[in-house]
Each structure stands twice: as C-alpha cells, then as structure tokens.
Steps between C-alpha positions, in 0.01 A plus 500: 500500500478144602365270240255231622342178361179318570476126534219302349425307814441748765547843343760581760749772424866389483798734431630431152857484608412228745307315229783514260753374762252208584463408140876483450532245776242262349584195308510539124194430300516211261425587137409140406790489253754274659806625317407860557451438876840335506663812346310731740597265787146438606279731300400871465547730793189471719291819531706699248493595128693299244557633151492267209611651174536365154414558135181360343493121492749445787246345723415778757128435514546124521737542791246736669221255442707212643586704807128579565363156420760321711398709798135440447551132466676508834192664670585873444299768312628736241434812284615540140501863375534536115614813335528348153298196417131432552390275782346252262838469305680441832260229593556342159874507558469353841294209352754446236764431756277272712402759775136472608473878520136513419412260782718709741300804381165336551599369842595857605874417556615710204403844388601667166500877485494654157701817530584564136523882460205664336563875457131560461413368848790500748683823463504816699643777290757320291598218724360172630353526857721241674323543819177344365703207368674428829158536679362223275795279549496556873136418519550178305787398724294567809197322370687182422765530775734450217873441572617496143470787234604535149516827308537401138649743247505806717698672219162528332433787729766715324252623240293657773770738619639801330850512654755269649521642851123462559495136400822418701352659810178303455691171453700570811168550669370164372810311630476670847140420512563138431764488775251663744245238416764220560362314204737293288481666164631414157517793260564440132623763251621477139839608351342767268716810513685380817190568706641360829825674460366846424270498806763345729293192577798279520766722678280665756142384525477116467621275782556204262560518117472206261597555142374276208673508162500312169816383346521388135779293375507317166145611450389312810364706798553428865333681791725602783426612858738691738438641846651850479460580873323396817522725799565331837584149381742307274398370159648335199648738257558288191296510177258206513326371182139396546231307307161654423233286332174344569648332803567846652830646614786251580837633599829308576741716686851516365642443844233255601700182445719361767703175528239313705413200267319212663720185510356148443660150504217363288582433135301546175544248226592612145274228360800345330656219696842546334508870578391434860784252524738780382375717783548251770212268435194724590524822318570860625389632834159664526520875526820505279564656165588279201636655175492300174736654253534389138477574132184477310362157457693346788185420708488771763123550484439127495700448823314799661172334395621178645561688828138622477349161442699345788385780733138458399516127538622551853198723569688841485375804312707638219507851343651486150570838341597460128658800323514329159242242452121537511282270727388274216850475350655396822239235565531362134868498491556332832241238403735376230742374763242345724447797736122578525477843656137537429428226767631739772404831348238695707397856449381531850816348659296228692633154547294199368523128576815555720686656206657843544364781289699645204443867429635608164558869445639579150623858448725659239826624641490811276152596610585645831799670673737303707375641828143439404582136422661458836197645687252286297700181585529585866134589523403165333721323755343664789142455369528122403768383742648239277761246615694536167541796264638457155632791306555399129718648380612751755763616247204642303475766771856583596671388183314734280650804658855605556410739777673389826162561655384175334739300712392668816129453413564124443696466827215681681239270335686191599564629858135588554373160380753326716385702804155344446648154545399411142715272278605678175591344179633746234610432151779694312554513139862501394614620157682278265798725525491518892744200544268387778558822701192652683459877464236527769775539774266348767702187593549650856122423577465196310485180703501242222652576153435246232661544150379357182684515166483359145756255385527468127700224336480285187193677380306444830400738796491365848405675828752500787422591861726568799447634854730806548406542866243396759543662840475242785452200263737225384517532127614305204799645319436320183377648167211282414269458195145646520246328281146620405246271332136413494573279809623790699830646622800280596854557614743245352844435638784589257648211306877498551673265251853436391486810280333735739146619589228476234132599501183415306498258213875516489484342838329192350756474217786545725358252746457238226850562376628460857302173539660376176834599631435317820379190325825498288714565809327212675584272199861626488519446877376147472750430232771647712393282791515194269836583368612556862363166597678327205818673581458375861456150381799510280710649779377228739589230230840642462541503868401134526739404215784699667418324821516156332826585322632616822399191681664292226816683519495492871452125491777451253738705715381314805601164327842638390565613867404152625723327252791726580447455867490124449824510302664713763376260771636202310835647454512600867428142603761363247770727635399409861542128421841540335616686806404223736672237284831679502488514868 
C-alpha cells in the first residue's frame, strides 16, 4: 500500500517516497545555535526527524526551544508537543532563557500541545491511542502552516504501552509520519533505561541523532554534545562541550578553529614608554598575543592594567577577565600605582567622552570546568567585540590541571580569540622553583613573550624585565629594571659599572662609588699630566744645556783646527821661502 501525505497549503496528495526524496535535497535547517549548525554543516536535515537524547539536565528542552524560537524569529511558525512538562512550565523555561514564547503564542506563531499521558483519558484497552495524538499534531501543523516541530520527551509514552514491540511499532509509525509530512522535527528522549537503544531509535528509525552527556571531573561538570549520525550528509564527529546558562546554549566546536587570524600593521601601546621602546618603539601589533610570565609580585597584573589603560585612552574597548582578584580589589590595588581603572569601567560596555570602555569580569578559576571557561570567554568576546582581551592569570586555568587537555584547551582559547582579530594579553604565574621556565607550553602561538623576575641582593628585592621574543618587531636584548611606585610604572636601563650590573638602591651606592673613583682618577690623571709636563721641561732644559755644551766644544775644536791650519800654512810658507833662497 502506498503511504500518502497531505500538505497544509493545498491539501494535494503527494507520494510519501517523493516527499522524502524532496526533503533530502533541501538545504539544512538552522537551529539557531551557531556551533551546533557548524558541526551539522548547516543545521538539521530538512523535513526529517532528528533524535536528541540525553539524561536529565543535559539541555534537551533548551536546545528544542532554541530551534523553535529561532525559526519563529525568522518568520516561520512552529508546534511544540510535550509529553512530560506542563505548557506553563515550558513557557517559564523559555522566558528564563530570553525567548518571547508567550508573545509568539499570543500572535499565533507558536502552538503548544499538552500530550502528557493520562491513562484515565487517552487509552484504548491498555495502550495509548497514538492515532488521536498524531491527528491533533497534524491539525496544529496544518492550522499554522508550521515548518518546525518538536516532540519533547517522547519516552514519556512508555508508561502507556504494555510491551516493547507495540511501542516500537508506534514510534516507527511516528517517525514515518513526520517524514511523510516533510516537517523538520526535533524529538527529545531521556537516557532512562536506554530507551532509544531498546526501541532502535538510533540504529534504524532516526535520520539524525545528537547525543548529550554530562562529564564530571574533579567535582566540576561539563556538558558535551556529539552528533552520532546524520543520514545523507557529512557532520562533525567529535565531542563538543557546550555552555548552558541564562544566555542560552553556546557551543564551540572542537574542530572549529583554523589558522585564519586577521593581520594588522597597527600597534597597541603598552602604556609604559620604556616597554614600548623595548618592543620597537610603539608596542605589539594589534591582534597579537602577548604573554607576561613571572613570579608572584613581579608586576604582571600591573603591566596588564597598563595595557588596558592605554587602550581605553586610545578609545578602544577592553575585556578584562580576572581569575584571582575581585572587581573592587583590582581597582583599589591598581590605584596605588596611579592606574585608575574605575575611570574607564563600564558595566554596559559603552564608551564615554572618547574613552574606551573597560568591562571587568572577575571569575574564580576553580568555579567552572576548563571547557566552560573557554566558552564563557569566547561568548563574551563575541558579544562585546573588544579590541583587547586580558586573561589574568591564564595559568589559573591551565596551570591548575596536569591533564594534557588543559594545554589543548588553552591553545584553542587563544586561537579562537586571535581569529576574532582581538589583541590578547595573558599573564602567567611562575613558581619560585620554576627557574623561569613556563609550564604552559603555548609559546608556539605567542607573538610577544615578556618575562619578569625578582632579583634579590643585599637585603633588597628588585624587578627585572626582558623581552624573550616579539614576532615581526625589533626588540631590545637587554635585561632592564622594572620599577613600580605611586608615580606609575617605569623601565630603567641597567647600570653597568666597573664591577658589573647593579639594580635598585645598590645602583645609587655603586654609582656614587664610581663617581668618587672617577673624581680620584681625574686628580691622579691631572697629577700625572703635571709630572709629565715637568719631565718634559727637564728634558727640554737638558737638551738646551747639551746643545750649549756641544756648541762650546764645537767652537773650541773649530779654534784648534784654525790654529793648526795656520801653523801648517806658516810652515809651508817658510819651507817655500827657503827653497827659493837656495836656488
């Protein structure tokens, strides 16, 4: 026998097989949950039933309400069939998550059918009369021209059937009826006594199956979603943690991050001129990730707050997530070094007087699971669209767990923020026994890495700062001194004297000693110059005396020569005269 279906618009009869084939070729139907639609590669299969299973508290009804209200907000109409909760309770749930379900109901765009089993009213013999239920649902779909349908907690029908084969056959009938109607349907079931497995809903009946679970680790619960199957289309197969709170459902796919970060040549000042100079003169690039690593008390938070102040002064919005200090503590503590965060703090995130808004969100690191922290941060980034995100300290998340998942979570968090084109500043607390080695193992994604450390000498502690790396920037390779005072934050060049590098007050003492040494050396140098001059004068006098003696001796010799020559000449004349006389 050929099964047929009737459309709401013209009551024409269409073969069910053709209707099923037509619905398969349609575009997926968006659920309104961005991450889930990404995993489903578009949304739920159009015109076909999807099974959503999970234990109590996993978020089945909230996902169903999101699916319906998203469609209604887009101009569609929908029917919600409940087999468990009262319609009034469902409306209350919807309002709690911000869905205007009562308004949709009053406007005739939403209809809620109460199908909770009542053995005193809806049974024939010993079983529920399913034909009447489907007739009511079909009438509601036709009346509204609804394109979306939710059957919530269909496992509640189990109490109305005496044996398994009967219920399994009826459920198969329900799924076939949905396909014949070509309505996009979400069916929720619980995990009690393996309901969906026993009745073959996953293996044989449903076209798409989504499983919800709750995982508890270290007494912290995380909700997880996984698409078990989806006929006729590809889908993500990983387990995806998701967030469920008053903001609704928020899901970040495990495979949703890709290397597609936005690149900018613009720079963001650190608010500390000396540190800007160490980073090429203008600070790091916008959209980059800066990690401030250091021991307790080295000034990591203060530098992060300096980043925040500089961004706000430039008219940029800042999201500051503190995992250790409360809002009031952070504002009070930073005021002591001249940073007035309260001037920029805005609970609504709106800029005032040309100053960027600072949104402070304190949260305890141990309060939530790692994945839930990740989703809350990403949701805040996407809601507020800040130019700068500060995570202080990010080691409060990843550092409190030795699970390798912690590192993966942190990498995902940083990748996802970077994909949004947002500048990130994260602080990392290093232990006193760490020897300055980071245990986060995320240096591969870090663009700028700044290390701070304590230097203790002669009963004094000084702070030192160095730039380990800064991609694409000319950087200083010096270890400089970092000073914090009521006048603010300063980077001081190291003092290199005759005996080496010194910091702090020792710098002043060493500088005074060096100045005394320099003065003494100048005196000794002057004395040496004077002695040198005297020696030159003595040498010149000796040279003059020697020249005089030489001249005297030379004149004497010249006289002797002249005398001898005269005597010889006289003798020669005498001899010549005698010779002439003899002749």
